[in-house]
DSSP file (Angstrom, degrees, kcal/mol; ACC not computed):
  #  RESIDUE AA STRUCTURE BP1 BP2  ACC     N-H-->O    O-->H-N    N-H-->O    O-->H-N    TCO  KAPPA ALPHA  PHI   PSI    X-CA   Y-CA   Z-CA
    1    1 A M              0   0    0      0, 0.0     2,-0.4     0, 0.0    70,-0.2   0.000 360.0 360.0 360.0 131.6   85.9  111.5   84.7
    2    2 A D        +     0   0    0     62,-0.0     2,-0.3     2,-0.0    62,-0.0  -0.741 360.0 176.5 -93.5 140.0   84.0  113.7   87.1
    3    3 A F        +     0   0    0     -2,-0.4    62,-1.3    62,-0.1     2,-0.3  -0.941  10.5 152.1-146.1 120.7   82.9  112.3   90.5
    4    4 A T  E     -A   64   0A   0     -2,-0.3     2,-0.4    60,-0.2    60,-0.2  -0.964  14.5-174.5-145.7 132.2   81.1  114.0   93.3
    5    5 A V  E     -A   63   0A   0     58,-2.7    58,-2.8    -2,-0.3     2,-0.4  -0.979   8.3-156.8-126.6 141.8   78.8  112.5   95.9
    6    6 A R  E     -A   62   0A   0     -2,-0.4     2,-0.4    56,-0.2    56,-0.2  -0.948   5.7-168.7-121.9 138.8   76.9  114.4   98.6
    7    7 A F  E     -A   61   0A   0     54,-2.8    54,-2.8    -2,-0.4    -2,-0.0  -0.947  12.2-142.7-122.9 145.5   75.5  113.1  101.9
    8    8 A L    >   -     0   0    0     -2,-0.4     3,-2.1    52,-0.2     4,-0.3  -0.694  33.3-106.3 -98.7 158.5   73.1  114.7  104.3
    9    9 A P  G >  S+     0   0    0      0, 0.0     3,-1.7     0, 0.0     6,-0.1   0.827 118.4  64.1 -54.3 -33.5   73.4  114.4  108.1
   10   10 A A  G 3  S+     0   0    0      1,-0.3    -3,-0.0    47,-0.1    45,-0.0   0.695  90.7  67.1 -65.3 -17.9   70.5  112.0  108.1
   11   11 A D  G <  S+     0   0    0     -3,-2.1     2,-0.4     2,-0.0    -1,-0.3   0.643  92.7  76.2 -74.7 -14.6   72.5  109.6  106.1
   12   12 A F    <   +     0   0    0     -3,-1.7     5,-0.1    -4,-0.3    68,-0.0  -0.787  38.3 163.1-105.0 139.7   75.0  109.1  109.0
   13   13 A S  S    S+     0   0    0     -2,-0.4    -1,-0.1     3,-0.2    -3,-0.0   0.520  90.5  26.7-117.5 -20.5   74.5  107.0  112.2
   14   14 A E  S    S-     0   0    0     66,-0.5    37,-0.2     2,-0.2     3,-0.1   0.348  99.6-117.5-122.7   3.4   78.2  106.8  113.2
   15   15 A N  S    S+     0   0    0      1,-0.2    36,-3.2    -6,-0.1     2,-0.3   0.889  77.4 120.0  55.9  41.3   79.8  110.0  111.6
   16   16 A R  E     -D   50   0B   0     34,-0.2    64,-3.1    36,-0.0     2,-0.4  -0.935  50.7-152.0-133.4 155.6   82.0  107.7  109.5
   17   17 A L  E     -DE  49  79B   0     32,-2.5    32,-2.5    -2,-0.3     2,-0.5  -0.985   6.8-149.9-124.6 139.7   82.6  107.1  105.9
   18   18 A N  E     -DE  48  78B   0     60,-2.6    60,-2.7    -2,-0.4     2,-0.4  -0.940  22.5-169.2-102.3 132.2   83.8  103.9  104.2
   19   19 A V  E     - E   0  77B   0     28,-3.1     2,-0.5    -2,-0.5    58,-0.2  -0.984  19.4-176.8-129.9 128.1   85.8  104.7  101.0
   20   20 A L  E     + E   0  76B   0     56,-2.7    56,-2.5    -2,-0.4     2,-0.3  -0.940  33.9 137.8-121.0 105.8   87.0  102.3   98.3
   21   21 A S        -     0   0    0     -2,-0.5     4,-0.1    23,-0.3    53,-0.1  -0.998  51.4-149.2-152.3 143.2   89.0  104.3   95.8
   22   22 A L  S    S+     0   0    0     -2,-0.3     2,-0.3    51,-0.3    -1,-0.1   0.524  88.8  47.0 -87.8  -7.9   92.2  103.9   93.9
   23   23 A V  S    S-     0   0    0     20,-0.1     2,-0.1    21,-0.1    19,-0.0  -0.828  97.8 -84.6-128.5 166.4   92.9  107.7   94.0
   24   24 A K        -     0   0    0     -2,-0.3    42,-1.7    42,-0.1     2,-0.3  -0.457  42.1-158.4 -69.8 142.3   92.8  110.4   96.6
   25   25 A L  E     -B   65   0A   0     40,-0.2    17,-2.9    -2,-0.1     2,-0.5  -0.920  11.9-131.6-121.4 150.6   89.4  112.0   97.3
   26   26 A S  E     -BC  64  41A   0     38,-3.7    38,-2.3    -2,-0.3     2,-0.5  -0.889  19.3-163.1-101.7 127.7   88.6  115.4   98.8
   27   27 A L  E     +BC  63  40A   0     13,-3.2    13,-2.1    -2,-0.5     2,-0.4  -0.948  10.6 177.9-112.8 128.4   86.1  115.4  101.6
   28   28 A Q  E     -BC  62  39A   0     34,-2.7    34,-3.1    -2,-0.5     2,-0.6  -0.995  20.2-154.4-130.9 134.9   84.4  118.7  102.7
   29   29 A I  E     -BC  61  38A   0      9,-2.9     8,-3.6    -2,-0.4     9,-1.1  -0.946  28.3-174.6-104.3 122.4   81.7  119.3  105.3
   30   30 A K  E     -BC  60  36A   0     30,-2.8    30,-2.2    -2,-0.6     6,-0.2  -0.888  24.7-129.3-123.7 148.0   79.9  122.5  104.3
   31   31 A E  E >   -B   59   0A   0      4,-2.5     3,-2.1    -2,-0.3    28,-0.2  -0.399  45.1 -96.9 -77.8 167.7   77.2  124.7  105.8
   32   32 A S  T 3  S+     0   0    0     26,-0.5    27,-0.1     1,-0.3    -1,-0.1   0.740 125.7  58.0 -62.0 -23.6   74.2  125.5  103.6
   33   33 A D  T 3  S-     0   0    0      2,-0.1    -1,-0.3    25,-0.1    25,-0.0   0.429 123.6-102.8 -86.4   1.5   75.8  128.8  102.7
   34   34 A G  S <  S+     0   0    0     -3,-2.1     2,-0.2     1,-0.3    -2,-0.1   0.345  70.6 148.5  96.2  -6.1   78.9  127.0  101.3
   35   35 A T        -     0   0    0      1,-0.1    -4,-2.5    -5,-0.1     2,-0.5  -0.453  47.9-128.0 -64.7 127.9   81.2  127.7  104.2
   36   36 A V  E     +C   30   0A   0     -6,-0.2    -6,-0.2    -2,-0.2     3,-0.1  -0.688  30.6 175.1 -82.2 123.6   83.7  124.8  104.6
   37   37 A I  E     +     0   0A   0     -8,-3.6     2,-0.3    -2,-0.5    -1,-0.2   0.833  69.2   6.3 -94.7 -42.3   83.6  123.5  108.2
   38   38 A E  E     +C   29   0A   0     -9,-1.1    -9,-2.9    15,-0.0    -1,-0.4  -0.993  66.6 178.2-144.6 145.2   86.0  120.5  107.9
   39   39 A E  E     +C   28   0A   0     -2,-0.3     2,-0.3   -11,-0.2   -11,-0.2  -0.988   9.9 146.6-151.9 137.4   88.1  119.3  105.0
   40   40 A F  E     -C   27   0A   0    -13,-2.1   -13,-3.2    -2,-0.3     2,-0.4  -0.979  36.5-115.6-160.5 167.3   90.6  116.5  104.4
   41   41 A E  E     -C   26   0A   0     -2,-0.3   -15,-0.2   -15,-0.2     2,-0.1  -0.855  26.0-131.3-108.4 144.4   91.9  114.1  101.7
   42   42 A T        -     0   0    0    -17,-2.9   -17,-0.1    -2,-0.4     5,-0.1  -0.452  13.4-134.3 -85.7 165.6   91.5  110.4  101.8
   43   43 A N    >   -     0   0    0    -19,-0.1     3,-2.3    -2,-0.1   -22,-0.1  -0.984  13.9-131.5-121.0 131.3   94.4  108.0  101.1
   44   44 A P  T 3  S+     0   0    0      0, 0.0   -23,-0.3     0, 0.0    -1,-0.1   0.742 106.7  57.7 -55.9 -23.4   93.8  105.0   98.8
   45   45 A S  T 3  S+     0   0    0    -25,-0.1     2,-0.3   -23,-0.0   -23,-0.0   0.594  98.1  71.8 -84.3  -9.6   95.3  102.6  101.3
   46   46 A E    <   -     0   0    0     -3,-2.3    -3,-0.1     1,-0.1     3,-0.1  -0.830  53.1-178.4-107.8 146.9   92.8  103.6  104.0
   47   47 A K        +     0   0    0     -2,-0.3   -28,-3.1     1,-0.2     2,-0.4   0.660  61.7  57.2-115.7 -23.0   89.1  102.6  104.0
   48   48 A S  E     -D   18   0B   0    -30,-0.2     2,-0.4   -32,-0.0   -30,-0.2  -0.938  56.5-175.9-122.4 135.8   87.4  104.1  107.0
   49   49 A Y  E     -D   17   0B   0    -32,-2.5   -32,-2.5    -2,-0.4     2,-0.4  -0.993  16.3-143.0-134.3 134.0   87.3  107.8  108.0
   50   50 A K  E     -D   16   0B   0     -2,-0.4     2,-0.6   -34,-0.2   -34,-0.2  -0.785  13.9-140.3 -93.0 134.1   85.9  109.5  111.1
   51   51 A I        -     0   0    0    -36,-3.2     4,-0.1    -2,-0.4    -2,-0.0  -0.868  11.8-165.9 -93.4 120.2   84.1  112.9  110.7
   52   52 A N        +     0   0    0     -2,-0.6     2,-0.2     2,-0.1    -1,-0.1   0.765  60.8  89.5 -79.4 -26.7   85.1  115.0  113.6
   53   53 A T  S    S-     0   0    0      1,-0.1     2,-0.8   -38,-0.0    -2,-0.1  -0.508  82.2-122.8 -74.8 136.2   82.5  117.7  113.1
   54   54 A E        -     0   0    0     -2,-0.2     2,-0.2     1,-0.0    -1,-0.1  -0.715  36.5-130.6 -75.8 112.2   79.1  117.2  114.8
   55   55 A L        -     0   0    0     -2,-0.8    -1,-0.0    -4,-0.1   -47,-0.0  -0.438  23.7-165.6 -73.0 135.1   76.8  117.3  111.8
   56   56 A T    >   -     0   0    0     -2,-0.2     3,-2.1     4,-0.0    -3,-0.0  -0.764  37.3-101.4-112.8 163.7   73.7  119.6  112.0
   57   57 A P  T 3  S+     0   0    0      0, 0.0   -47,-0.1     0, 0.0    -2,-0.0   0.702 119.2  58.9 -59.3 -20.2   70.7  119.5  109.7
   58   58 A T  T 3  S+     0   0    0    -50,-0.1   -26,-0.5   -49,-0.0     2,-0.2   0.459  94.2  85.4 -89.1   0.6   72.0  122.5  107.7
   59   59 A M  E <   - B   0  31A   0     -3,-2.1     2,-0.3   -28,-0.2   -28,-0.2  -0.551  54.7-166.0 -99.5 163.7   75.2  120.8  106.7
   60   60 A K  E     - B   0  30A   0    -30,-2.2   -30,-2.8    -2,-0.2     2,-0.5  -0.980  16.3-134.8-142.5 155.0   76.2  118.5  103.9
   61   61 A V  E     -AB   7  29A   0    -54,-2.8   -54,-2.8    -2,-0.3     2,-0.4  -0.954  21.2-167.6-112.3 124.1   79.2  116.2  103.2
   62   62 A E  E     -AB   6  28A   0    -34,-3.1   -34,-2.7    -2,-0.5     2,-0.5  -0.943   5.2-171.6-115.7 132.5   80.7  116.4   99.7
   63   63 A V  E     +AB   5  27A   0    -58,-2.8   -58,-2.7    -2,-0.4     2,-0.3  -0.990  17.7 158.2-122.9 126.5   83.3  113.8   98.4
   64   64 A S  E     -AB   4  26A   0    -38,-2.3   -38,-3.7    -2,-0.5   -60,-0.2  -0.937  45.5 -85.6-143.4 164.5   85.0  114.5   95.1
   65   65 A V  E     - B   0  25A   0    -62,-1.3   -40,-0.2    -2,-0.3   -62,-0.1  -0.506  49.1-109.3 -71.9 137.2   88.1  113.4   93.2
   66   66 A V    >   -     0   0    0    -42,-1.7     3,-1.8    -2,-0.2    -1,-0.1  -0.449  48.6 -92.2 -62.5 136.0   91.2  115.5   94.0
   67   67 A P  T 3  S+     0   0    0      0, 0.0    -1,-0.1     0, 0.0     3,-0.1  -0.182 110.2  21.1 -53.2 143.9   92.1  117.7   91.0
   68   68 A N  T 3  S+     0   0    0      1,-0.3     2,-0.4    -3,-0.1    -2,-0.1   0.416  90.3 127.3  74.7   2.7   94.5  116.2   88.5
   69   69 A E    <   -     0   0    0     -3,-1.8     2,-0.6   -45,-0.1    -1,-0.3  -0.742  53.3-142.8 -84.4 136.2   93.8  112.6   89.7
   70   70 A V        -     0   0    0     -2,-0.4     2,-0.4    -3,-0.1    -1,-0.0  -0.888  15.7-160.5-101.8 122.4   92.9  110.3   86.9
   71   71 A I        +     0   0    0     -2,-0.6     3,-0.1   -70,-0.2    -6,-0.0  -0.869  21.5 179.2-108.6 136.5   90.3  107.7   87.8
   72   72 A E  S    S+     0   0    0     -2,-0.4     2,-0.4     1,-0.3    -1,-0.1   0.713  78.8  30.6 -97.9 -29.8   89.7  104.5   85.9
   73   73 A F  S    S-     0   0    0    -72,-0.0   -51,-0.3     0, 0.0    -1,-0.3  -0.983  90.8-106.4-130.9 141.3   86.8  103.3   88.2
   74   74 A Y        -     0   0    0     -2,-0.4   -71,-0.0    -3,-0.1   -72,-0.0  -0.441  41.5-115.7 -64.4 136.4   84.3  105.3   90.1
   75   75 A P        -     0   0    0      0, 0.0     2,-0.5     0, 0.0   -54,-0.2  -0.281  18.8-131.7 -65.5 158.0   85.0  105.3   93.9
   76   76 A V  E     +E   20   0B   0    -56,-2.5   -56,-2.7     2,-0.0     2,-0.4  -0.975  27.7 179.4-113.7 119.8   82.6  103.7   96.3
   77   77 A V  E     -E   19   0B   0     -2,-0.5     2,-0.4   -58,-0.2   -58,-0.2  -0.985   3.1-174.3-126.5 127.4   81.7  105.9   99.3
   78   78 A T  E     -E   18   0B   0    -60,-2.7   -60,-2.6    -2,-0.4     2,-0.4  -0.976  19.4-135.5-126.4 131.3   79.3  104.8  101.9
   79   79 A A  E      E   17   0B   0     -2,-0.4   -62,-0.2   -62,-0.2    -2,-0.0  -0.686 360.0 360.0 -82.6 134.2   78.0  106.9  104.9
   80   80 A L              0   0    0    -64,-3.1   -66,-0.5    -2,-0.4   -63,-0.2   0.332 360.0 360.0-118.4 360.0   77.9  105.0  108.2
């Protein structure tokens, strides 16, 4: 199952994400040209993540399933 969700800087008020997932997810903050600014993986036992990068209007946040992870249920990811 493929899963990727994208957020724009305007979606955030606290630079945080809430994640409900049974598998690891990859989070990448990218510039409009595709350059990765910040990247990390989530852990299924943790629910809240702080984004350290100060988001600018030209950036986007992408969350996707780590390769080779098998998902039974789509993750729930919310921008805060």
